C-alpha positions in Angstrom: 11.7 -6.7 -0.6 10.0 -6.3 2.5 6.1 -6.2 1.7 2.6 -4.4 3.8 -0.1 -5.9 3.4 -2.9 -4.1 5.3 -6.5 -5.0 5.0 -9.5 -2.8 6.3 -12.1 -4.0 7.9 -14.7 -5.2 5.0 -11.5 -7.2 3.1 -10.1 -8.2 6.2 -11.3 -12.2 5.9 -9.9 -11.9 3.0 -6.4 -11.2 5.0 -5.7 -14.8 5.1 -6.1 -15.5 1.1 -3.1 -12.8 0.8 -0.3 -14.0 3.3 -1.2 -18.0 1.5 -0.9 -16.5 -2.0 2.2 -14.7 -1.3 4.3 -17.7 1.2 7.2 -19.2 -0.8 8.8 -15.8 -3.3 11.7 -15.2 -0.8 9.9 -11.6 0.6 9.0 -10.2 4.1 5.9 -9.9 5.1 4.3 -7.3 7.6 0.8 -8.2 8.1 -0.4 -4.8 9.8 -3.9 -4.3 9.6 -6.9 -6.3 10.1 -6.8 -9.3 9.6 -10.5 -10.5 11.3 -13.9 -8.4 11.7 -13.6 -8.8 15.7 -10.4 -6.2 14.9 -10.5 -3.0 17.1 -10.4 -0.3 15.7 -12.6 -1.3 12.8 -10.2 0.3 9.6 -11.3 1.7 6.9 -10.1 2.2 3.7 -9.4 6.5 4.7 -7.3 5.2 7.6 -5.3 2.5 6.1 -4.5 4.4 3.0 -2.9 6.5 5.6 -1.2 3.8 6.8 0.2 2.4 4.0 1.7 5.8 2.3 3.7 6.7 5.8 5.7 3.4 5.4 5.9 4.0 2.4 7.3 7.8 3.1 9.5 6.9 6.3 10.9 3.6 3.9 9.4 1.5 6.4 8.9 -1.3 3.3 9.1 -1.5 -0.4 5.8 -2.2 -1.2 2.5 -1.8 0.0 -0.9 -4.4 -0.9 -4.1 -2.6 0.2 -7.6 -3.2 -1.1 -11.4 -2.8 -0.1 -13.9 -4.7 -1.9 -14.4 -2.8 -4.5 -9.9 -1.8 -4.6 -11.5 1.5 -5.5 -11.8 3.2 -2.3 -8.2 2.3 -0.8 -6.9 3.5 -4.5 -8.1 6.6 -4.3 -7.4 6.9 -0.6 -3.9 6.0 -0.4 -3.4 8.2 -3.6 -3.4 11.4 -2.1 -0.1 11.2 -0.4 2.8 11.7 -1.1 5.3 9.3 -2.5 2.9 6.6 -3.4 1.8 4.9 -6.4 -0.9 2.9 -6.7 -2.2 -0.1 -9.0 -5.4 -1.1 -8.8 -5.5 -4.7 -10.1 -8.5 -6.9 -11.1 -6.2 -9.0 -12.6 -3.0 -10.9 -13.8 -2.4 -9.0 -17.0 -3.2 -6.2 -14.0 -0.7 -7.1 -12.7 2.0 -7.7 -15.6 1.3 -4.4 -16.8 1.2 -2.5 -13.4 4.8 -4.1 -13.0 6.6 -3.5 -16.1 5.4 -0.2 -17.3 4.6 1.9 -13.9 6.7 0.0 -11.6 5.1 1.1 -8.7 5.2 0.9 -5.2 1.9 0.1 -4.2 -1.4 -2.4 -4.8 -5.1 -2.0 -4.5 -6.9 -5.4 -4.8 -10.7 -5.9 -5.2 -11.4 -8.1 -1.9 -15.2 -8.4 -2.2 -16.9 -7.9 -5.5 -15.7 -10.6 -8.0 -14.1 -12.1 -5.0 -16.0 -15.8 -5.7 -14.5 -19.3 -6.9 -10.9 -19.5 -7.0 -10.6 -15.8 -5.8 -7.3 -17.5 -3.7 -5.9 -18.4 -6.9 -6.5 -15.4 -8.8 -4.3 -13.7 -6.1 -1.8 -16.2 -6.9 -1.6 -15.6 -9.8 -1.7 -11.6 -9.7 1.0 -11.9 -7.6 2.8 -14.0 -10.0 3.5 -11.2 -12.4 3.3 -8.5 -10.5 6.5 -9.8 -8.2 8.9 -10.6 -10.8 12.5 -9.3 -11.9 11.5 -7.4 -15.0 9.7 -4.6 -12.8 10.1 -1.5 -14.7 11.5 -3.2 -18.1 8.6 -1.8 -19.8 6.0 -3.0 -22.4 6.2 -3.7 -25.3 9.7 -3.3 -24.7 10.4 -0.8 -27.4 8.0 1.9 -24.8 10.3 0.8 -22.3 12.4 4.5 -22.6 9.3 6.7 -22.6 7.5 5.0 -19.5 11.1 5.1 -17.8 10.9 9.4 -18.1 7.0 9.1 -17.5 7.7 7.4 -13.7 10.9 9.9 -13.3 8.5 12.5 -14.1 5.5 11.3 -11.6 8.1 11.6 -8.7 9.0 15.0 -9.6 5.3 15.7 -9.7 4.7 14.2 -6.4 7.0 16.3 -5.0 6.1 19.0 -6.3 2.5 19.0 -5.7 1.8 18.2 -2.2 2.8 18.5 1.1 5.4 16.9 3.3 3.9 14.0 5.5 4.4 15.8 9.2 2.7 18.8 7.7 -0.1 16.4 6.6 -0.3 14.2 10.0 -1.1 17.8 11.4 -3.3 19.0 8.9 -5.9 15.9 9.2 -8.7 15.3 11.3 -8.4 13.2 14.4 -11.0 10.2 13.8 -7.9 9.7 10.3 -4.9 10.1 12.0 -5.5 8.5 15.6 -7.3 4.9 14.6 -4.5 4.5 11.5 -1.6 6.0 14.0 -3.1 3.6 16.9 -3.5 0.8 15.5 -2.1 -2.7 17.6 0.8 -4.3 14.7 0.8 -0.6 12.8 2.2 1.4 16.1 5.2 -0.4 16.5 6.7 -0.7 13.4 6.0 3.0 12.9 7.8 4.7 15.4 11.0 2.4 15.2 10.5 3.6 11.5 9.9 7.3 11.9 13.5 7.3 14.6 15.3 8.2 11.2 13.2 10.9 10.5 13.0 13.6 12.8 10.0 16.5 11.9 7.9 12.7 11.5 9.3 11.7 14.6 8.2 15.2 16.8 4.9 15.0 14.9 4.2 11.6 16.3 5.3 12.2 19.7 2.2 14.7 19.7 0.1 12.8 18.2 1.0 9.3 20.6 0.3 10.8 23.5 
């Protein structure tokens, strides 16, 4: 699985903990957000939400790990976009249930609130339960079929209720779009992935001048 880790500035100091908790799982990790408090631009969850949605819609990655101080800001930001199915995870049980019932493609972590002693251990336990062969298996098992149907319906609803990413990009304020698209680690991945999508490629050509 190809996983993007995208930290905003308030949680940049937890980036190393996230990467360490992901080690040894056999995934390809792209570290594309703020990694220190000195990074420029200083990405807000508004920016990382857009960045995450672009990567998922362009199929540049299979999964995004984001978050912010409480996890709620990033959760609300990323869920404004099509094709994103995000869970707000605070503990390993949240991860266990999200993986089996919702089987989404993005998670938002609380990386300041309640992140104290053994916070890095909690991250590792969350990922133990999140990245499992039992994704989408259902819980409890007798609920597996209606839960699968619900996930399929959500995909259809997302397609109906959102504009395309190209339209969204052209309509967003510059102070949202430019810090996200111009971020040094993110831009080459975005440009490479967009080559297969002529509508997005056309918009990016205009926006990245």
